[in-house]
C-alpha positions in Angstrom: -38.3 20.5 -47.7 -41.3 20.7 -50.0 -44.1 23.3 -49.7 -47.5 23.3 -51.3 -50.6 25.4 -51.5 -53.9 24.3 -49.9 -54.6 21.9 -52.8 -51.3 20.1 -52.4 -49.7 21.7 -55.5 -46.0 22.3 -55.1 -44.8 25.9 -54.5 -41.3 25.2 -53.3 -38.6 22.5 -53.1 -35.1 22.9 -51.6 -32.0 21.3 -53.4 -32.0 18.2 -51.2 -35.7 17.5 -52.0 -34.8 18.0 -55.7 -32.0 15.4 -55.4 -34.1 12.8 -53.5 -37.2 13.1 -55.7 -35.2 13.5 -59.0 -37.4 16.5 -59.9 -36.1 20.1 -60.5 -38.2 22.8 -58.9 -39.0 24.4 -62.2 -40.5 21.1 -63.4 -42.3 20.3 -60.1 -44.0 23.7 -59.6 -47.8 23.4 -59.5 -47.5 19.5 -59.7 -49.5 17.4 -57.2 -47.1 16.4 -54.3 -47.9 12.7 -54.7 -46.7 12.8 -58.4 -43.3 14.2 -57.3 -43.0 12.6 -53.9 -44.0 9.0 -54.5 -44.3 7.3 -51.1 -44.8 3.5 -50.5 -44.8 1.2 -47.6 -41.4 -0.6 -47.7 -42.9 -3.9 -46.5 -46.1 -4.1 -48.6 -45.1 -1.8 -51.4 -48.6 -0.2 -51.3 -48.8 3.5 -52.2 -49.2 5.7 -49.1 -51.3 8.8 -48.7 -48.9 11.8 -48.3 -49.2 13.1 -44.7 -49.3 16.6 -46.1 -53.0 16.1 -47.0 -53.8 15.1 -43.4 -51.9 18.2 -42.1 -54.1 20.4 -44.4 -57.3 18.6 -43.6 -56.8 18.4 -39.8 -54.7 21.5 -39.5 -52.1 19.9 -37.3 -48.6 18.4 -37.5 -48.7 14.9 -38.9 -45.9 12.3 -38.7 -45.0 10.2 -41.7 -46.0 6.6 -41.6 -43.4 4.1 -40.3 -41.4 2.1 -43.0 -42.0 4.8 -45.6 -39.9 4.8 -48.7 -39.5 7.4 -51.4 -38.9 6.3 -55.0 -37.2 9.0 -57.1 -38.0 9.9 -60.7 -34.8 7.9 -61.7 -35.8 4.8 -59.7 -33.6 5.4 -56.6 -35.2 4.3 -53.3 -34.8 6.1 -50.0 -36.1 5.2 -46.6 -37.6 8.4 -45.2 -39.1 9.8 -42.1 -40.4 13.0 -40.5 -43.5 15.1 -40.7 -45.9 17.6 -42.4 -47.4 20.8 -41.0 -49.8 23.4 -42.1 -48.6 26.9 -43.0 -50.6 29.8 -41.6 -50.6 33.5 -42.6 -50.5 36.4 -40.1 -54.2 36.0 -39.5 -53.8 32.3 -38.5 -55.5 31.1 -41.7 -54.0 28.0 -43.4 -52.5 29.0 -46.8 -50.6 25.8 -47.5 -48.5 23.0 -46.0 -44.8 22.1 -45.7 -43.3 18.6 -45.8 -40.0 18.1 -44.0 -38.3 14.7 -44.4 -34.8 13.1 -44.4 -33.1 10.1 -45.7 -32.8 7.3 -43.0 -31.6 4.6 -45.4 -28.1 4.3 -43.7 -29.6 4.4 -40.2 -32.2 1.7 -41.2 -29.4 -0.4 -42.7 -27.3 -0.1 -39.5 -30.4 -1.0 -37.5 -31.1 -4.0 -39.7 -27.4 -5.0 -39.5 -27.5 -4.7 -35.7 -30.7 -6.8 -35.4 -29.1 -9.4 -37.7 -26.0 -9.6 -35.6 -27.3 -9.3 -32.1 -29.5 -11.2 -29.7 -32.9 -9.6 -29.3 -33.3 -10.4 -25.6 -29.9 -9.3 -24.3 -28.6 -7.2 -27.2 -25.4 -9.2 -27.0 -23.6 -10.4 -30.2 -25.3 -13.5 -31.6 -23.9 -16.6 -33.3 -23.4 -14.8 -36.6 -21.3 -12.0 -35.2 -19.5 -14.3 -32.8 -18.4 -16.5 -35.7 -16.9 -13.5 -37.5 -15.0 -12.4 -34.4 -13.8 -15.9 -33.7 -12.3 -16.1 -37.2 -10.6 -12.7 -36.8 -9.3 -13.7 -33.3 -7.8 -17.0 -34.6 -6.3 -15.3 -37.6 -4.7 -12.5 -35.4 -3.4 -15.0 -32.9 -1.9 -17.1 -35.7 -0.1 -14.0 -37.1 1.2 -12.6 -33.8 1.9 -15.8 -31.9 -0.7 -15.1 -29.2 -3.7 -17.2 -28.2 -7.5 -17.0 -28.4 -9.8 -18.8 -26.1 -13.5 -19.7 -26.2 -15.4 -20.2 -23.0 -18.8 -21.8 -23.6 -21.1 -21.2 -20.6 -24.2 -23.1 -19.9 -26.6 -22.5 -17.0 -27.1 -25.7 -15.0 -30.7 -27.1 -14.9 -32.0 -24.0 -16.8 -34.9 -25.9 -18.3 -36.2 -26.8 -14.9 -35.8 -23.2 -13.7 -37.5 -21.9 -16.9 -40.5 -24.3 -16.6 -41.0 -23.7 -12.8 -40.5 -19.9 -12.9 -42.2 -19.2 -16.2 -40.7 -17.9 -19.4 -40.8 -14.2 -18.4 -38.7 -14.8 -15.3 -36.5 -17.2 -17.3 -35.8 -14.3 -19.8 -35.1 -12.0 -16.9 -32.6 -14.5 -15.4 -30.9 -14.7 -18.8 -30.6 -10.9 -18.8 -29.3 -10.7 -15.2 -26.8 -13.5 -16.1 -25.6 -11.6 -19.1 -25.1 -8.4 -17.0 -23.1 -10.2 -14.3 -20.8 -11.9 -16.8 -20.3 -8.7 -18.7 -19.2 -7.0 -15.4 -16.5 -9.6 -14.8 -14.7 -9.4 -18.2 -12.7 -6.7 -19.9 -14.4 -4.6 -22.6 -12.0 -6.1 -25.2 -13.5 -9.6 -24.7 -16.6 -10.5 -26.7 -19.6 -11.9 -24.8 -22.2 -13.5 -27.0 -25.4 -15.4 -26.5 -25.9 -18.4 -28.7 -29.6 -18.7 -27.7 -31.3 -20.5 -24.9 -29.1 -20.6 -21.8 -25.7 -20.6 -23.6 -23.2 -17.8 -23.6 -19.7 -17.6 -25.1 -16.8 -15.5 -24.0 -14.1 -14.9 -26.7 -10.7 -14.0 -25.2 -8.7 -12.6 -28.0 -5.0 -11.8 -28.1 -4.3 -13.4 -24.7 -0.7 -14.5 -24.0 -1.3 -17.3 -21.5 -3.6 -20.3 -21.1 -3.7 -19.5 -17.4 -5.7 -16.3 -18.1 -8.6 -18.4 -19.4 -8.4 -20.7 -16.3 -8.5 -17.7 -14.0 -11.5 -16.2 -15.8 -13.4 -19.5 -15.8 -12.7 -19.9 -12.1 -13.9 -16.3 -11.4 -17.1 -16.9 -13.3 -18.0 -20.2 -11.6 -17.4 -18.5 -8.2 -19.3 -15.4 -9.1 -22.5 -17.4 -9.8 -22.6 -18.5 -6.1 -24.1 -15.0 -5.4 -27.9 -15.6 -5.7 -30.0 -13.8 -8.4 -33.0 -11.9 -7.3 -36.2 -12.2 -9.3 -39.4 -10.7 -8.0 -37.9 -10.3 -4.5 -37.0 -14.0 -4.4 -33.4 -15.3 -4.3 -32.4 -18.0 -6.8 -29.2 -20.0 -6.6 -27.8 -20.7 -10.1 -24.6 -22.5 -11.1 -22.9 -22.8 -14.5 -20.8 -25.3 -16.4 -18.0 -23.9 -18.6 -16.0 -25.6 -21.5 -12.7 -24.0 -22.4 -10.9 -24.4 -25.7 -7.7 -22.6 -26.6 -6.3 -21.7 -30.1 -3.8 -22.9 -31.3 -3.2 -25.4 -28.4 -6.2 -27.6 -29.2 -7.9 -26.1 -32.3 -6.8 -25.2 -35.8 -9.6 -22.7 -36.7 -12.6 -20.9 -35.3 -15.1 -23.7 -36.0 -13.0 -26.3 -34.2 -12.4 -23.9 -31.3 -16.2 -23.8 -30.7 -16.7 -27.5 -31.3 -14.0 -28.3 -28.7 -15.4 -25.8 -26.2 -18.7 -27.6 -26.6 -17.1 -31.0 -25.9 -15.3 -29.5 -22.8 -18.6 -28.0 -21.5 -20.4 -31.4 -21.7 -17.5 -33.0 -19.8 -18.0 -30.3 -17.1 -21.7 -31.3 -17.0 -20.8 -35.0 -16.7 -18.3 -34.4 -13.9 -21.0 -32.8 -11.7 -21.7 -29.3 -13.1 -20.8 -26.1 -11.3 -17.2 -26.3 -12.7 -15.1 -25.7 -15.8 -13.2 -28.2 -18.0 -10.6 -27.7 -20.7 -10.8 -29.6 -23.9 -7.3 -30.9 -23.5 -6.7 -33.3 -20.6 -3.0 -32.5 -20.5 -3.6 -28.8 -20.6 -6.2 -29.1 -17.9 -4.0 -31.2 -15.7 -1.2 -28.6 -15.8 -3.6 -25.7 -15.3 -5.3 -27.4 -12.3 -1.9 -28.2 -10.8 -0.9 -24.5 -11.1 -4.3 -23.5 -9.7 -3.9 -25.9 -6.8 -0.4 -24.6 -6.1 -1.7 -20.9 -6.1 -4.5 -21.9 -3.7 -2.0 -23.5 -1.3 0.4 -20.5 -1.6 -2.5 -18.1 -0.9 -3.5 -20.1 2.2 0.1 -20.4 3.3 0.5 -16.6 3.1 -2.8 -15.9 5.0 -1.8 -18.4 7.7 1.9 -17.3 7.8 3.0 -20.9 7.1 6.0 -20.1 4.8 9.6 -20.8 5.9 12.5 -18.8 4.5 15.6 -20.6 3.3 19.0 -19.1 3.2 21.9 -19.6 0.8 25.4 -18.4 1.8 27.5 -16.1 -0.3 31.1 -17.2 0.1 34.5 -15.5 0.1 36.1 -17.4 -2.7 39.6 -16.9 -1.3 38.9 -17.9 2.3 35.6 -20.0 1.9 34.0 -18.0 4.8 30.3 -17.2 4.5 29.6 -13.5 4.1 25.9 -13.0 3.4 22.6 -15.0 3.0 19.9 -14.8 0.4 16.3 -15.7 0.9 14.9 -17.1 -2.3 11.4 -15.9 -3.1 9.2 -17.8 -5.5 7.7 -15.8 -8.2 3.9 -15.7 -8.2 0.9 -13.4 -8.6 1.1 -13.0 -4.8 4.6 -11.6 -5.0 4.0 -8.4 -3.0 2.4 -10.2 -0.1 5.0 -13.0 -0.4 7.9 -10.5 -0.6 6.6 -8.6 2.5 6.6 -11.8 4.5 10.0 -12.9 3.3 11.4 -9.5 4.1 10.0 -9.5 7.6 11.1 -13.1 8.3 14.6 -12.3 7.0 14.9 -9.2 9.1 13.7 -11.0 12.2 16.3 -13.8 11.6 19.1 -11.3 11.0 18.3 -9.6 14.3 18.2 -13.0 16.1 21.7 -13.8 14.7 22.9 -10.4 15.7 21.8 -11.0 19.3 23.7 -14.4 19.2 26.8 -12.4 18.3 26.8 -13.0 14.5 26.8 -9.9 12.4 25.5 -11.4 9.1 24.1 -9.0 6.4 21.0 -10.5 4.7 20.2 -10.1 1.1 16.5 -10.2 0.0 15.3 -10.6 -3.6 12.8 -7.9 -4.8 10.6 -8.8 -7.8 9.8 -6.3 -10.5 6.2 -6.0 -9.2 7.4 -5.3 -5.7 9.9 -2.7 -6.9 7.1 -0.9 -8.8 5.0 -0.8 -5.6 5.0 2.9 -4.4 4.9 1.7 -0.8 8.1 -0.4 -1.0 10.3 2.1 0.9 7.7 2.5 3.6 7.4 -1.3 3.9 11.2 -1.7 4.3 11.4 1.2 6.8 8.7 -0.4 8.9 10.4 -3.9 8.7 13.7 -2.4 10.0 11.9 -0.6 12.8 9.7 -3.5 13.8 12.6 -5.9 14.1 15.1 -3.2 15.3 17.6 -4.3 12.6 20.4 -1.9 11.7 19.8 -0.8 8.1 23.4 -1.7 6.9 22.6 -5.4 7.5 19.9 -5.4 4.9 20.6 -5.6 1.1 17.9 -5.6 -1.7 18.6 -7.6 -4.8 16.9 -6.0 -7.9 17.1 -7.5 -11.4 18.5 -5.2 -14.0 15.4 -5.7 -16.2 13.2 -4.3 -13.4 15.5 -1.2 -13.3 15.1 -0.6 -17.0 11.3 -0.2 -16.9 11.4 3.6 -16.3 15.0 4.8 -15.7 14.1 8.2 -14.2 11.5 6.7 -11.9 13.8 3.9 -10.8 16.6 6.4 -10.0 14.2 8.2 -7.6 13.2 5.0 -6.0 16.7 3.8 -5.5 17.7 7.1 -4.0 14.8 6.8 -1.6 15.9 3.2 -0.6 19.6 4.1 -0.3 18.6 7.0 2.0 17.3 4.4 4.5 20.9 3.1 4.8 20.4 -0.2 3.1 22.5 -1.6 0.3 21.4 -2.3 -3.3 22.5 -5.1 -5.5 21.9 -5.6 -9.3 20.8 -9.2 -9.6 21.3 -11.4 -12.8 23.6 -8.9 -14.4 24.3 -9.4 -18.1 20.8 -10.8 -18.9 19.1 -7.4 -19.4 19.9 -4.1 -21.1 22.1 -2.2 -18.7 24.6 0.3 -19.9 27.4 2.2 -18.2 25.3 5.3 -18.2 22.5 3.6 -16.3 24.8 2.0 -13.8 26.4 5.3 -13.1 23.0 6.9 -12.6 21.7 4.1 -10.3 24.5 4.4 -7.8 24.2 0.7 -6.6 26.6 -1.1 -4.3 26.7 -4.7 -5.6 26.7 -6.4 -9.0 25.8 -10.0 -9.3 27.0 -11.9 -12.3 24.2 -14.1 -13.7 24.7 -17.9 -13.3 24.0 -18.5 -17.0 27.4 -17.0 -17.8 29.2 -18.6 -14.8 27.9 -22.1 -15.6 29.7 -22.3 -19.0 32.5 -19.9 -18.5 35.2 -22.6 -18.7 33.6 -24.4 -21.7 32.5 -21.4 -23.7 34.9 -18.7 -24.8 32.1 -16.1 -25.2 30.7 -16.7 -21.7 34.3 -16.4 -20.3 34.8 -13.1 -22.0 31.4 -11.8 -20.8 32.3 -12.7 -17.2 35.7 -11.1 -17.6 34.1 -7.9 -19.0 31.5 -7.7 -16.3 34.1 -8.1 -13.6 36.3 -5.4 -15.2 33.3 -3.1 -15.5 32.3 -3.6 -11.9 35.7 -3.1 -10.5 36.1 0.2 -12.5 33.0 1.5 -10.8 34.0 0.3 -7.3 31.2 -2.2 -7.0 31.3 -5.4 -5.0 31.1 -8.4 -7.4 29.3 -11.6 -6.7 29.2 -14.6 -9.0 26.0 -16.7 -9.0 25.7 -20.4 -9.7 29.3 -21.4 -8.7 29.3 -25.2 -8.8 32.9 -26.3 -9.2 36.2 -25.5 -7.6 37.6 -24.7 -11.1 35.0 -22.0 -11.6 35.8 -20.6 -8.2 39.5 -20.4 -9.0 38.9 -18.8 -12.4 36.7 -16.1 -10.8 39.3 -15.3 -8.3 41.9 -15.0 -11.0 39.6 -12.5 -12.9 39.2 -10.4 -9.7 35.8 -11.6 -8.5 36.1 -12.6 -4.8 32.6 -13.4 -3.8 30.3 -16.2 -5.0 27.3 -18.3 -4.2 26.2 -21.7 -5.5 25.9 -25.4 -4.9 29.7 -25.8 -4.5 29.3 -24.2 -1.1 25.6 -24.8 -0.1 22.1 -25.4 -1.3 19.5 -23.1 0.3 19.1 -24.1 3.9 16.4 -23.7 6.6 17.4 -21.7 9.6 17.8 -24.8 11.7 20.0 -26.6 9.1 22.1 -23.4 8.7 
């Protein structure tokens, strides 16, 4: 703050004004304000008229000129802004003026930095900022063993659209495109505009190549929804090139170059699609994508068939229970529900034929985390009129370890339905005696990785022996998985494990073959 009389002679300065001008109040008193507060245009460096004189002359508040800079007595330069106003006495007469200003150097620097690093049309990061983030992403991925992916997006036939629509609508389409892409990606991903009709998505710290495939597929599909410009609908497609670090690039520069190569290949192959830089990588991704598409279709159309593998009494070779094998996928809850219902229906059919055969169904971790699991199982039992004791759920011990307290509640809820609970793949996770005691399960399945080498590897034999001893002490039914030879079967019986499953007895069978 600086105050003057009606002639512009300084009568007051606060400490901040002293610091910014480099003048002490005692030295500045009665000096002309322009001698103490030296203002220039930051672009032209021409001396500016102090707005305080306009405030005195026109008796109104006057804003400081844009791009004003203040040079202090010591040569420091500050970007400043604000205003001057007349001071009136109690009779309303102007007796001086007051200048209020503040340092905006940091804000201006941030604004300049933002302008330098962002696209003016969309306000997305530009090539400069993207390059920096690409380098950081590759460095981080290299340090932590993760991946980074660059998806280079190009609007198909944009030049034709731009020329026919006009540049104003072309710019509007670019902004709409940016908004749609931004809505489809997590906030942690960088979306940049390289200029023209090219965008780049940087996926940092991702763990799988499949994630980039899924995102690219989502983007291509999302563009099938028309864009609306001036109440007209326009259909737009995109071509995407995908490059993954470190699979097919050693640094950020190569990552972008390879994404560009992949994008041009997508153009050559007919546009409206995405391509990976690596043919081998693309082949495996496409195969997985094709399989997922088929699985989704099979689930929707109820085309899956459940196969059953017998559990055998190792002493009598009589089948005891059957296990449906569920394939892990992103559709596991839907898949698991179908398998459960088909298995319950089959068990009920067998029961009506006079065969009381308990059925054991695998439950994946994602299914077990589903809050509706107990309700789904209860409904399946009711729908198929299957006695609850004929259904057993197999849950991996690693799934049980996610949240012990929560899992204990879920298990109690499931057990209250009257079904049995088995711990699958025992020995591969982190179970402890305390957990087993808490979980109150019925069956423990010894993982096949230990059974496979138990006769050739002393450590595996001891692990199997310990698991059997542990299970027996807790009154659990023990089942060995992966029994492939008679020698393994005999050894398990000697150790006190009297149930097994594996190729020695049967591969998984269709209902008809069984």
